[in-house]
C-alpha positions as a printed Julia matrix, in Angstrom:
285×3 Matrix{Float64}:
  -97.64  -29.16  18.88
 -100.23  -31.03  20.96
  -98.96  -33.12  23.86
 -100.83  -35.94  25.58
  -99.58  -37.2   28.94
 -100.23  -40.75  30.11
 -100.42  -41.93  26.52
  -99.73  -45.58  27.39
 -102.8   -45.65  29.63
 -106.26  -46.48  28.41
 -107.74  -42.99  28.15
 -104.55  -41.28  27.01
 -103.93  -43.93  24.37
 -107.43  -43.52  22.97
 -107.06  -39.74  22.88
 -103.89  -40.09  20.83
 -105.66  -42.38  18.37
 -108.52  -39.91  17.93
 -106.01  -37.07  17.45
 -104.1   -38.99  14.78
 -107.33  -39.39  12.84
 -107.61  -35.6   12.64
 -104.09  -34.17  13.01
 -100.63  -34.88  11.53
  -98.5   -37.26  13.62
  -95.61  -34.8   13.27
  -97.65  -32.33  15.35
  -98.51  -34.79  18.12
  -96.24  -35.56  21.09
  -96.75  -37.86  24.06
  -95.27  -37.78  27.53
  -94.87  -41.22  29.13
  -92.97  -42.61  32.08
  -91.48  -45.42  29.99
  -90.83  -44.45  26.34
  -90.16  -48.08  25.42
  -93.86  -48.76  25.91
  -94.66  -46.17  23.23
  -92.38  -47.4   20.44
  -95.39  -48.13  18.22
  -96.36  -44.46  18.41
  -92.81  -43.38  17.63
  -92.85  -45.59  14.54
  -95.96  -43.74  13.38
  -94.19  -40.38  13.63
  -95.37  -39.28  17.07
  -92.77  -37.46  19.2
  -92.34  -39.72  22.24
  -90.91  -37.98  25.3
  -90.17  -39.14  28.82
  -92.16  -37.34  31.45
  -93.1   -38.38  34.97
  -95.24  -36.21  37.24
  -93.33  -37.7   40.19
  -90.03  -36.55  38.64
  -90.53  -32.82  37.98
  -87.05  -32.52  36.45
  -88.25  -34.67  33.55
  -91.21  -32.45  32.73
  -89.41  -29.43  31.29
  -88.29  -31.43  28.28
  -91.65  -33.17  28.02
  -93.54  -29.86  27.69
  -90.96  -28.01  25.57
  -92.34  -26.45  22.39
  -95.93  -27.48  23.17
  -98.86  -25.22  22.41
 -101.65  -27.31  23.95
 -101.28  -30.19  26.42
 -103.65  -32.76  27.86
 -102.88  -33.63  31.47
 -104.46  -37.01  32.17
 -105.21  -37.3   35.87
 -102.84  -39.53  37.82
 -105.27  -41.4   40.05
 -103.2   -40.48  43.12
 -105.11  -40.41  46.4
 -105.06  -37.84  49.18
 -102.4   -35.17  48.74
 -100.54  -37.18  46.11
 -102.86  -36.33  43.22
 -102.78  -32.53  43.58
  -99.02  -32.68  44.16
  -98.43  -34.63  40.95
 -100.82  -32.49  38.93
  -99.32  -29.34  40.4
  -95.88  -30.43  39.18
  -97.26  -30.85  35.66
  -99.03  -27.47  35.74
  -95.89  -25.71  36.96
  -93.73  -27.38  34.33
  -96.2   -26.48  31.58
  -96.27  -22.85  32.64
  -92.48  -22.63  32.82
  -92.18  -24.27  29.38
  -94.52  -21.71  27.85
  -97.43  -24.02  27.08
 -100.35  -21.93  25.86
 -103.27  -24.07  27.04
 -103.8   -27.0   29.38
 -106.67  -29.46  29.18
 -107.22  -31.66  32.24
 -109.28  -34.83  32.63
 -111.48  -33.85  35.57
 -114.8   -35.38  36.55
 -118.48  -34.47  36.59
 -118.52  -34.91  40.38
 -115.45  -32.81  41.2
 -115.96  -31.23  44.6
 -114.43  -30.92  48.03
 -117.52  -32.36  49.73
 -117.78  -35.59  47.74
 -117.83  -38.91  49.54
 -115.46  -40.22  46.83
 -111.84  -39.21  47.42
 -110.79  -38.73  43.76
 -113.36  -35.93  43.45
 -111.34  -33.93  45.99
 -108.26  -34.35  43.8
 -110.11  -33.1   40.75
 -111.51  -30.1   42.61
 -108.1   -29.16  44.0
 -106.47  -29.57  40.59
 -109.03  -27.26  39.03
 -108.12  -24.7   41.68
 -104.44  -25.06  40.76
 -105.3   -24.58  37.09
 -107.34  -21.47  37.85
 -104.39  -20.0   39.78
 -101.8   -20.93  37.14
 -102.28  -17.99  34.81
 -102.63  -20.42  31.89
 -105.61  -20.92  29.62
 -107.21  -24.13  30.8
 -110.12  -26.44  30.27
 -111.26  -29.1   32.73
 -113.1   -31.95  31.04
 -115.86  -32.83  33.5
 -115.93  -36.5   32.43
 -118.77  -38.82  33.31
 -118.17  -41.89  35.46
 -116.34  -44.58  33.52
 -118.66  -47.32  32.28
 -115.75  -49.75  32.52
 -116.19  -49.73  36.29
 -119.15  -52.06  35.77
 -116.83  -54.7   34.3
 -114.55  -54.38  37.32
 -117.52  -54.89  39.62
 -118.74  -57.9   37.67
 -115.41  -59.62  38.25
 -116.23  -59.51  41.98
 -119.6   -61.26  41.63
 -119.8   -64.7   43.19
 -122.46  -67.31  42.35
 -124.41  -64.73  40.34
 -124.52  -62.25  43.24
 -122.69  -58.91  43.42
 -122.5   -57.63  46.99
 -122.01  -53.88  47.27
 -122.44  -51.39  50.14
 -124.52  -48.84  48.23
 -126.19  -48.1   44.91
 -127.7   -45.21  43.01
 -128.09  -43.87  39.47
 -124.85  -43.15  37.59
 -124.45  -41.74  34.08
 -121.98  -44.42  32.96
 -119.86  -42.99  30.12
 -117.39  -44.82  27.89
 -113.67  -44.16  27.58
 -114.12  -44.1   23.8
 -116.63  -41.24  23.85
 -114.62  -39.27  26.39
 -111.4   -39.75  24.4
 -113.05  -38.45  21.24
 -114.36  -35.44  23.15
 -110.9   -34.74  24.56
 -109.35  -34.85  21.09
 -111.96  -32.42  19.76
 -111.33  -29.99  22.61
 -107.56  -30.22  22.15
 -107.97  -29.29  18.49
 -110.35  -26.41  19.18
 -108.34  -23.3   20.06
 -111.6   -21.46  20.71
 -112.9   -23.94  23.3
 -114.17  -22.05  26.36
 -111.88  -21.77  29.35
 -112.72  -23.38  32.69
 -114.74  -26.5   33.47
 -116.93  -27.99  30.76
 -120.52  -28.98  31.45
 -120.76  -32.63  32.53
 -119.66  -34.92  29.7
 -122.04  -37.81  30.22
 -123.98  -40.51  28.45
 -127.67  -39.89  27.9
 -129.05  -41.72  30.92
 -128.21  -42.72  34.46
 -128.88  -46.2   35.85
 -128.08  -47.98  39.07
 -125.43  -50.69  39.31
 -128.25  -53.19  39.82
 -129.56  -52.35  36.34
 -126.22  -51.86  34.6
 -124.85  -55.32  35.45
 -127.62  -57.08  33.55
 -130.18  -59.75  34.47
 -127.72  -62.58  35.06
 -126.28  -60.91  38.16
 -128.28  -60.02  41.25
 -127.1   -57.07  43.35
 -127.28  -57.45  47.11
 -126.7   -54.47  49.39
 -124.45  -55.2   52.37
 -123.34  -53.34  55.46
 -120.55  -50.83  54.59
 -118.45  -51.76  57.62
 -118.67  -55.43  56.75
 -117.73  -54.67  53.16
 -114.71  -52.66  54.33
 -113.63  -55.49  56.63
 -113.95  -57.97  53.77
 -111.78  -55.84  51.48
 -109.14  -55.43  54.15
 -109.27  -59.16  54.8
 -108.5   -59.78  51.13
 -105.41  -57.6   51.34
 -106.75  -54.41  49.77
 -104.74  -51.43  51.13
 -106.82  -49.41  53.55
 -106.71  -46.18  51.55
 -107.94  -48.01  48.45
 -110.6   -49.88  50.41
 -111.95  -46.66  51.91
 -111.9   -45.05  48.45
 -114.09  -47.87  47.11
 -116.43  -47.53  50.07
 -116.67  -43.81  49.35
 -117.5   -44.53  45.72
 -120.56  -46.54  46.71
 -121.57  -43.92  49.26
 -121.4   -41.32  46.48
 -123.53  -43.54  44.24
 -126.14  -43.81  46.98
 -126.09  -40.05  47.56
 -126.81  -39.38  43.88
 -123.51  -37.6   43.25
 -123.13  -39.09  39.77
 -126.71  -39.1   38.5
 -126.26  -35.97  36.36
 -127.14  -36.33  32.67
 -126.16  -33.51  30.33
 -126.45  -33.09  26.53
 -123.05  -31.39  26.13
 -121.15  -34.56  25.2
 -123.66  -35.35  22.46
 -123.35  -31.8   21.11
 -119.57  -31.99  21.17
 -119.47  -35.38  19.42
 -122.2   -34.52  16.94
 -123.95  -37.78  17.84
 -125.48  -39.51  20.82
 -122.92  -41.0   23.23
 -122.87  -44.74  23.7
 -125.14  -45.85  26.53
 -124.4   -49.22  28.09
 -127.5   -51.44  27.76
 -129.47  -52.09  30.9
 -130.06  -55.64  29.7
 -126.42  -56.63  29.36
 -123.13  -56.08  31.18
 -120.13  -54.19  29.91
 -117.45  -56.47  28.44
 -115.05  -57.73  31.07
 -112.18  -56.69  28.81
 -113.04  -53.07  29.62
 -112.19  -53.31  33.32
 -110.03  -50.48  34.58
 -110.72  -49.98  38.26
 -113.05  -47.57  40.05
 -111.01  -44.38  40.19
 -111.83  -41.93  37.4
 -108.59  -40.82  35.78
């Protein structure tokens, strides 16, 4: 049995779809906080289970009888993310899960300017100490972030506090890669090489010619976000994201995703923006 957590979210939902193309629905389970949101999957024969990282008592049943599980990162900031992921790892170990796959990030590291990278690095440490077989998918930066940024443009101008090359990678490609790894019992343990699109471009190029990018003072940008009611921890996370862009933390390009997929990953065109329907927020999950 293969279990996917967070299956009503964008990435988790896509992973389930790619699994069902390759694997019987009777051998696929999902763990979701609200099973009513996954009734369509249940109708297709998928085993829908309630599981909430914030409610560890629910996780024993969610992981029961599972051979391989995908833990989709929670997006929690600060200590919350490692705490939630740690609860899932502990529950999986106690339930006898044979292998865990985790949606990490190409930039995972304790020294990153972008807070979610600390969560990914700490979670990988928890996986390494768990005694389980594990794989950390070092996912590229979500291309859908461009759509989120475009929604903030005013009068054809996008004002951001930093820029730098990023290997924007689509949810669709990363979901297919995750499904392939879940189905491969011989996949190597530990972190994968970076799973990225074939090129890295700056925000100023990725948004397309109809939008001009203007760099602004980081403190002024932070003040503007706070003035619009953005919670301070989220505002500082966004500021850190742009600082990481400017520092070149996400400019890595690696062929591993293409090898895994057996084709070239989708690269967002420099000449046109990502569809606004793809917006999902800046935190890689």
